[in-house]
N, C-alpha and C positions, 0 to 999 in steps of 0.2 A: 654306237657305243664310247665311252670315255676312256678316255684312256688313263693310265694309274699314274701319270705324273701331272704336275700343277707347273702354272707360271705366277707368282708372287710376286706383286707389286710392292715397292716399300720406298717410300720419297725419305730423305735424309740433308743433313748440313754435307754440301759438297765435300769439304774439310775431311769428314768421315767416312765417306762412302765407301773409300776401297778399301780401307781398314777392317769394315764391316762385311765388305765382299769377301775377303779372303779368309776372316776367320769363319764365315757359315761353309766355305768350301773347304777349309781346314778340319773343322767339325764335322766334315762330311755331314752335313744335311742341307746342304745344294752341289750340285753338279756343277753347274755354272751360275756364274752372277753377270749380268751386263750393267757396265755403270755408263749410264745416259748423263751427262753433265749440261748444267744450266737447264735446267727446267723452271718454269715460272710457274708456281702456285700458289692461287689466287683462293680465300676460304674465310668464312665466319668463325673466329675464334673468339670464347669471353663477350658475344654479341657484339664484337666490330668484325669490319672486312680488313681482311690483311693480305700482305703481299709478301712472298719471300723465292727467293734462289736456292736452287734445290739442285740437287741430283737425285735421281730415279736410277732405282735396282730392277732388272728383270731378273730375276730367280727363277732356276728352273731346277725343281725338287721331285723326289718320289709324292705322290696325295699322300699314301701312309704317315708321311714323316712332317707333316704340317706343325702339329703341336711340338716339335721339339725344334723346328726350325723357328718357327712364333717364339719358342722363349730363348732360343739365342738370339733371335734379335732385339725383344725386350730387353735383355742381360745389357746388350750396348748401346742400345739405340738413346739418342739424348732426349728426344720428347718426352713428354709428361704423355703424349697420345698418340705414338706413333701408327701411319696407314702401315698397315701389313692386309692385303686382299689378294683372294687366291681365285684364279681364271681354271677351269678345269680344259683343256683343249680337248675334242671330239676324237681329231687325227693327229696323229705323230706318225713322221717318217719313223719304219721300225728299228733299224740300226740306233738311229740317235736317242729314241726311247730305250732300248737296252743299254745304253751308254749311260743315262740318265741313274737310271736304276743301278748299275753296276759301278757307279762313282761314289753312292752314297752307302753301300755295304760295309 
């Protein structure tokens, strides 16, 4: 059974990561955001291979609030096409899940 929470991956410029993380938690669309500094992304954009150093946000949030979280990211994210990818875990430590859900009410 899929848990009613998600882990959402968002990459962004390192200098914007902590501000975006804090805004998501303050808005209660995320219970917790881990900021992983300095990930190297290699990708194709506008028919050219690009390389950027970014930060990766691991966002823990209720699954039912994905659209509000997505809108909050889009409102502050500097990229034309930001990565916003949700993963639905099958198993979560029940007290941690309760905390996530309570933190976003």
